[in-house]
MIDOSE-1310 file (N, C-alpha, C; in nm, 2 decimals, decimal comma, always signed):
residues 116
mnet	-1,48/-1,77/+1,85/-1,35/-1,80/+1,76/-1,28/-1,89/+1,89; -1,26/-2,02/+1,83/-1,13/-2,07/+1,94/-1,02/-1,99/+1,96; -0,94/-2,03/+2,08/-0,83/-1,90/+2,12/-0,74/-1,96/+2,02; -0,67/-2,06/+2,02/-0,59/-2,09/+1,94/-0,59/-2,06/+1,80
lrhy	-0,66/-2,06/+1,73/-0,70/-2,00/+1,61/-0,71/-1,85/+1,61; -0,76/-1,78/+1,67/-0,76/-1,62/+1,67/-0,58/-1,61/+1,70; -0,52/-1,68/+1,80/-0,37/-1,66/+1,81/-0,31/-1,67/+1,69; -0,32/-1,72/+1,62/-0,26/-1,80/+1,45/-0,31/-1,69/+1,39
veyv	-0,43/-1,67/+1,38/-0,47/-1,53/+1,30/-0,42/-1,40/+1,33; -0,38/-1,36/+1,45/-0,29/-1,26/+1,49/-0,19/-1,23/+1,43; -0,10/-1,37/+1,43/+0,04/-1,37/+1,35/+0,00/-1,38/+1,19; -0,10/-1,39/+1,16/-0,12/-1,37/+1,03/-0,17/-1,21/+0,99
algi	-0,22/-1,19/+1,08/-0,21/-1,02/+1,05/-0,07/-0,99/+1,02; -0,02/-0,99/+1,18/+0,08/-0,93/+1,18/+0,19/-0,94/+1,04; +0,21/-1,07/+0,99/+0,28/-1,11/+0,89/+0,25/-1,04/+0,81; +0,14/-1,01/+0,76/+0,05/-0,94/+0,65/+0,12/-0,79/+0,65
eiag	+0,13/-0,73/+0,77/+0,16/-0,60/+0,77/+0,30/-0,56/+0,79; +0,37/-0,67/+0,85/+0,54/-0,66/+0,81/+0,55/-0,69/+0,68; +0,47/-0,78/+0,60/+0,52/-0,75/+0,46/+0,48/-0,63/+0,39; +0,35/-0,55/+0,45/+0,34/-0,45/+0,37/+0,50/-0,34/+0,37
iltm	+0,52/-0,33/+0,51/+0,63/-0,24/+0,53/+0,77/-0,28/+0,47; +0,76/-0,45/+0,43/+0,89/-0,44/+0,40/+0,87/-0,43/+0,24; +0,79/-0,43/+0,19/+0,77/-0,38/+0,02/+0,77/-0,24/+0,02; +0,72/-0,16/+0,13/+0,74/-0,02/+0,08/+0,91/+0,02/+0,13
vfga	+0,97/-0,05/+0,20/+1,10/+0,00/+0,23/+1,20/-0,09/+0,11; +1,22/-0,20/+0,05/+1,29/-0,26/-0,01/+1,20/-0,23/-0,16; +1,07/-0,15/-0,18/+1,05/-0,08/-0,30/+1,14/+0,03/-0,32; +1,14/+0,12/-0,21/+1,22/+0,24/-0,18/+1,35/+0,22/-0,24
llai	+1,45/+0,10/-0,19/+1,55/+0,10/-0,19/+1,58/+0,06/-0,34; +1,52/-0,01/-0,42/+1,54/-0,06/-0,55/+1,50/+0,04/-0,62; +1,36/+0,13/-0,60/+1,37/+0,24/-0,68/+1,47/+0,36/-0,66; +1,52/+0,37/-0,57/+1,66/+0,49/-0,53/+1,79/+0,39/-0,61
fryy	+1,85/+0,25/-0,60/+1,93/+0,20/-0,69/+1,89/+0,20/-0,85; +1,77/+0,21/-0,87/+1,76/+0,20/-1,02/+1,80/+0,33/-1,06; +1,75/+0,46/-0,98/+1,76/+0,58/-1,03/+1,91/+0,62/-1,01; +1,99/+0,58/-0,93/+2,13/+0,61/-0,95/+2,21/+0,53/-1,03
tnrh	+2,14/+0,40/-1,08/+2,22/+0,35/-1,19/+2,16/+0,40/-1,33; +2,07/+0,47/-1,35/+1,98/+0,54/-1,48/+2,01/+0,70/-1,47; +2,13/+0,74/-1,41/+2,10/+0,90/-1,40/+2,14/+0,95/-1,55; +2,23/+0,91/-1,64/+2,24/+0,95/-1,73/+2,17/+0,98/-1,86
eegs	+2,04/+0,93/-1,79/+1,95/+0,94/-1,90/+1,85/+1,03/-1,84; +1,86/+1,17/-1,92/+1,82/+1,30/-1,85/+1,65/+1,29/-1,88; +1,60/+1,33/-1,75/+1,46/+1,33/-1,74/+1,38/+1,18/-1,69; +1,44/+1,10/-1,79/+1,36/+0,94/-1,75/+1,36/+0,89/-1,65
syrt	+1,51/+0,91/-1,56/+1,57/+0,83/-1,44/+1,45/+0,89/-1,32; +1,45/+1,02/-1,34/+1,37/+1,09/-1,24/+1,19/+1,04/-1,23; +1,15/+1,04/-1,36/+1,02/+0,94/-1,37/+1,02/+0,84/-1,33; +1,09/+0,73/-1,38/+1,11/+0,59/-1,31/+1,11/+0,59/-1,17
frhd	+1,19/+0,66/-1,14/+1,21/+0,68/-0,96/+1,08/+0,70/-0,88; +1,00/+0,81/-0,95/+0,88/+0,83/-0,92/+0,77/+0,73/-0,93; +0,76/+0,64/-1,04/+0,71/+0,53/-1,09/+0,75/+0,44/-1,01; +0,85/+0,42/-0,98/+0,89/+0,25/-0,90/+0,85/+0,31/-0,74
lgka	+0,87/+0,39/-0,69/+0,82/+0,39/-0,54/+0,69/+0,42/-0,56; +0,63/+0,48/-0,64/+0,48/+0,47/-0,62/+0,43/+0,39/-0,61; +0,48/+0,27/-0,67/+0,42/+0,14/-0,72/+0,43/+0,10/-0,57; +0,55/+0,09/-0,54/+0,62/+0,00/-0,42/+0,49/+0,07/-0,28
illg	+0,46/+0,18/-0,26/+0,42/+0,24/-0,16/+0,28/+0,18/-0,23; +0,22/+0,17/-0,29/+0,05/+0,16/-0,35/+0,04/-0,03/-0,28; +0,16/-0,05/-0,33/+0,13/-0,25/-0,30/+0,18/-0,25/-0,13; +0,24/-0,18/-0,05/+0,23/-0,18/+0,07/+0,11/-0,15/+0,14
lefl	+0,06/-0,03/+0,08/-0,11/-0,01/+0,11/-0,15/-0,07/+0,13; -0,11/-0,16/-0,03/-0,27/-0,27/+0,01/-0,25/-0,39/+0,14; -0,11/-0,39/+0,16/-0,12/-0,54/+0,27/-0,13/-0,47/+0,33; -0,10/-0,33/+0,40/-0,16/-0,28/+0,54/-0,28/-0,27/+0,57
vagd	-0,35/-0,24/+0,47/-0,48/-0,25/+0,47/-0,57/-0,38/+0,48; -0,52/-0,50/+0,40/-0,53/-0,64/+0,44/-0,51/-0,65/+0,60; -0,39/-0,63/+0,61/-0,34/-0,69/+0,77/-0,43/-0,59/+0,88; -0,53/-0,46/+0,84/-0,58/-0,40/+0,99/-0,75/-0,49/+0,94
iiat	-0,76/-0,48/+0,84/-0,91/-0,58/+0,85/-0,91/-0,69/+0,91; -0,78/-0,75/+0,88/-0,79/-0,92/+0,92/-0,76/-0,88/+1,13; -0,67/-0,80/+1,13/-0,67/-0,76/+1,32/-0,80/-0,73/+1,34; -0,87/-0,66/+1,31/-1,00/-0,58/+1,35/-1,07/-0,70/+1,35
vtid	-1,09/-0,78/+1,27/-1,23/-0,90/+1,30/-1,17/-0,96/+1,33; -1,05/-1,02/+1,36/-1,03/-1,15/+1,50/-1,01/-1,10/+1,64; -1,04/-0,96/+1,65/-1,00/-0,97/+1,82/-1,13/-0,86/+1,87; -1,24/-0,96/+1,87/-1,35/-0,90/+1,94/-1,36/-0,77/+1,90
ptmn	-1,43/-0,74/+1,79/-1,42/-0,61/+1,73/-1,50/-0,50/+1,81; -1,54/-0,42/+1,85/-1,60/-0,31/+1,93/-1,65/-0,23/+1,80; -1,76/-0,18/+1,79/-1,79/-0,02/+1,71/-1,71/+0,07/+1,71; -1,64/+0,11/+1,85/-1,50/+0,20/+1,85/-1,41/+0,15/+1,75
qvli	-1,36/-0,02/+1,71/-1,25/-0,06/+1,64/-1,29/-0,06/+1,50; -1,40/-0,09/+1,51/-1,47/-0,06/+1,35/-1,45/+0,07/+1,31; -1,49/+0,16/+1,38/-1,51/+0,29/+1,33/-1,37/+0,35/+1,29; -1,25/+0,30/+1,34/-1,11/+0,31/+1,35/-1,06/+0,27/+1,23
lgvi	-1,11/+0,15/+1,21/-1,08/+0,05/+1,11/-1,16/+0,11/+0,99; -1,26/+0,18/+0,96/-1,30/+0,23/+0,90/-1,24/+0,40/+0,83; -1,22/+0,43/+0,93/-1,12/+0,55/+0,89/-0,97/+0,52/+0,86; -0,93/+0,44/+0,90/-0,79/+0,42/+0,83/-0,80/+0,32/+0,67
vfir	-0,85/+0,27/+0,69/-0,91/+0,21/+0,56/-0,96/+0,31/+0,44; -1,04/+0,40/+0,47/-1,11/+0,53/+0,42/-0,94/+0,61/+0,38; -0,86/+0,65/+0,47/-0,72/+0,73/+0,45/-0,68/+0,65/+0,35; -0,64/+0,53/+0,35/-0,56/+0,45/+0,28/-0,59/+0,44/+0,18
tfls	-0,72/+0,41/+0,12/-0,80/+0,41/+0,00/-0,78/+0,52/-0,10; -0,82/+0,68/-0,03/-0,79/+0,75/-0,09/-0,64/+0,77/-0,11; -0,53/+0,78/-0,04/-0,40/+0,76/-0,05/-0,37/+0,68/-0,17; -0,40/+0,54/-0,16/-0,38/+0,44/-0,30/-0,46/+0,55/-0,45
lslq	-0,59/+0,56/-0,43/-0,66/+0,60/-0,51/-0,56/+0,78/-0,59; -0,51/+0,82/-0,51/-0,43/+0,97/-0,52/-0,31/+0,94/-0,59; -0,25/+0,82/-0,55/-0,12/+0,79/-0,61/-0,11/+0,73/-0,73; -0,23/+0,66/-0,76/-0,27/+0,56/-0,92/-0,30/+0,70/-1,00
vele	-0,41/+0,79/-0,95/-0,37/+0,92/-1,07/-0,27/+0,97/-1,11; -0,15/+1,00/-0,97/-0,02/+1,07/-1,04/+0,07/+0,97/-1,10; +0,08/+0,87/-1,08/+0,13/+0,75/-1,16/+0,11/+0,72/-1,30; -0,01/+0,72/-1,30/-0,12/+0,67/-1,45/-0,14/+0,76/-1,49
gkwp	-0,22/+0,87/-1,45/-0,31/+1,00/-1,52/-0,40/+0,94/-1,51; -0,45/+0,89/-1,45/-0,65/+0,83/-1,50/-0,67/+0,76/-1,37; -0,78/+0,80/-1,35/-0,86/+0,71/-1,25/-0,84/+0,54/-1,29; -0,85/+0,48/-1,18/-0,83/+0,28/-1,22/-0,90/+0,29/-1,32
wqkk	-1,03/+0,32/-1,29/-1,17/+0,25/-1,38/-1,15/+0,32/-1,55; -1,10/+0,47/-1,58/-1,09/+0,54/-1,68/-0,98/+0,43/-1,81; -1,03/+0,45/-1,96/-0,94/+0,41/-2,00/-0,84/+0,51/-2,06; -0,87/+0,66/-2,07/-0,82/+0,76/-2,12/-0,74/+0,82/-1,98
eigs	-0,63/+0,87/-2,06/-0,56/+0,98/-1,94/-0,64/+1,10/-1,93; -0,66/+1,16/-1,77/-0,71/+1,30/-1,77/-0,65/+1,38/-1,82; -0,75/+1,46/-1,88/-0,70/+1,56/-1,96/-0,70/+1,55/-2,14; -0,70/+1,42/-2,15/-0,70/+1,41/-2,32/-0,81/+1,42/-2,37
């Protein structure tokens, strides 16, 4: 790969990873703000907080996985780097699926809630 192109792609990967981090940070701040503005609604404000925070984390994880994949592919991937990427993607995918089940009450491919 051309050195100049590789240099730009590395910046793109870094930008995507930063977008993931900012998504989680601003999503958490928004969830906290919404929690404190809706506290008078008994019970629903906590559920809304968990849902908003979980969605922000899910979206941020998606950005981080994309950034990791781009960074690993562009920087002369060795077998060790590819294995590390595989482990990172597996862990983040597992976290995403766990959060999805926690928030939605169902697997992403299911139509009904778990336990229904």
